[in-house]
Steps between C-alpha positions, in 0.01 A plus 500: 500500500290698750129435510293786641142484633292805480214524752204727510352464836138624489212501739310249281770315305866399511656508160839354413714518189822318429769661301786314360769676299272793426220261373172469684461111551202459706227708671256382763215651706384389835196585716593723779196662694726688734211686677420153652831475682878457448457130480339553162830637382683214655272265303574673192862471551468142559309452178765701321784294638586298186547805289678709774732201559650543154615859579839619642382855561173669563361838411174617659244769460183533689147642527386268786573757759178669400311209660266586782690240703750780593423815677721707282679454163835554687409211738401289191828561322705417814298183571545377155858580454562301824282205392641484155861497642415229730370288217745575221819570691750776437548517126202741460479820334192739547363735249522861635324678224687807360797384719542165323580189678638463851528273801270426792647776703426743224158376470429546862646864487292600208171331529319761293727418195443125544123475538293493178759618253499191303341690212832705487705178453289385209518857341878513553536187281261656238733812498800275406320400178321828403583868522118583512226258605213445736486206732143372581499220753138384576514249780249320709439805705645824347606662172843670495562753223860631488648727229853436384670800344877547407567140588383559872177441682337833558234422745326805648511346851596186695245486771158359438309826567737688261442235243124484543457865447730500194338215329806291516327266750144388391358294799334242296598139421444227242362249748472598880314835464138482616253572231343764702818700485493505114156580386174626641258384248486260194253438222298173520244407241461851372480682841756662728517319835696652795751263662492407882777667697584162650798264483303245288732444201849603371669583174612129488126415458456757229816372306378146545154582369656666204731179433813717554644361813813282537404299818861493604471877556220473745628333808285649778164395632175647334291751676242233625754229554363276244648364163632656191304361217321734263170401646617602847639828376178589328309426820725741692485774232111468477472578869659825428199585279254371765437205282553120466711335219176361349367847421730504189697281265877527481493755220286731719760462787787553260364828375465631867844367588639663197382833611671462833831399319466802275458731804813355659691554169382858469634584857836366403488681169420820694807441717709457193384821329581696824841361498558576140375849548811568724741282302383517134846405375441153656239430222787498249598145621292192565272412781655204679242279656526298810303320759231239466286756325758545221229444228285776651815735519562421132147614407547818697830563303317474178223746614780751581677452169790315644665180397466232767806285583482237777769504768576130423572579126725788597739320726715184443291213602415144391215490268292290745530743782442822330134528599581406856778754505259771382256401775766538770718771344628653833645165609681473169606862522664484838697197390619692202587801700701292751712353229672828422 
């Protein structure tokens, strides 16, 4: 029985899914701050060695080529393809976007098809299950919104700039996005307060203050390098308002944090509405949620009058890994696509 490991090699995380006889058996995520150097990728692979050792074949998609470690995306793809090959050996297929799967030579020849097309892998799996649907994958850094029509992904574009102008890529994430990139002001004790345009707090702090954060989804350092308690998140968030944590109680800070979370959700909803205005038939199906922000994606679905279905519920997966499979959908998707 062949066991396939699907890998999503990002600029912040390495995600690995293990597929056995068509069933997703295990999914794990590893810290990989690639902008700090290729040794971080090596460390992530070392941490992933136990799960990778269980696989006979490997299927890879990537977004890590976007890291500012590389001068160009093409250079990033070439470097990562080489490094992954050195680490995993020859039994590797690379996701080539609309071209499907291919070998290392294919990946090197078509770097534009390799880099940052992981969303298309997930959408291709969604298209196997539904004639019409929307995929909304809210990860740590971005939100991908992909229509599916006629059992095919019908993305308006494949490059980041095409997708950002079309609403299919909303550059906001569940944890890593700076608060200053989400909202410009919040209410505090009955008055509007403008926020500092400074990297003082992230959406992970907002989620933690609201009691919504699964700590396993927040692997990166905080904005000030300090801890990840609610108290420390409030302190960072308070600085955004020019205040100290003692200036309010938790309910005060939660009210302000809820406004930031609502602003982020509204931006994602706007992207969805733009996508649906071009592909209204996609609204006949469900909205498939993915990423660590799957609960937010489900709330956006309801606002749009669509039924939310999580990626993990849609595929064949062991019950105890369905949520992890939802969080790391592209890794699961490339493993499923390599199987055929």
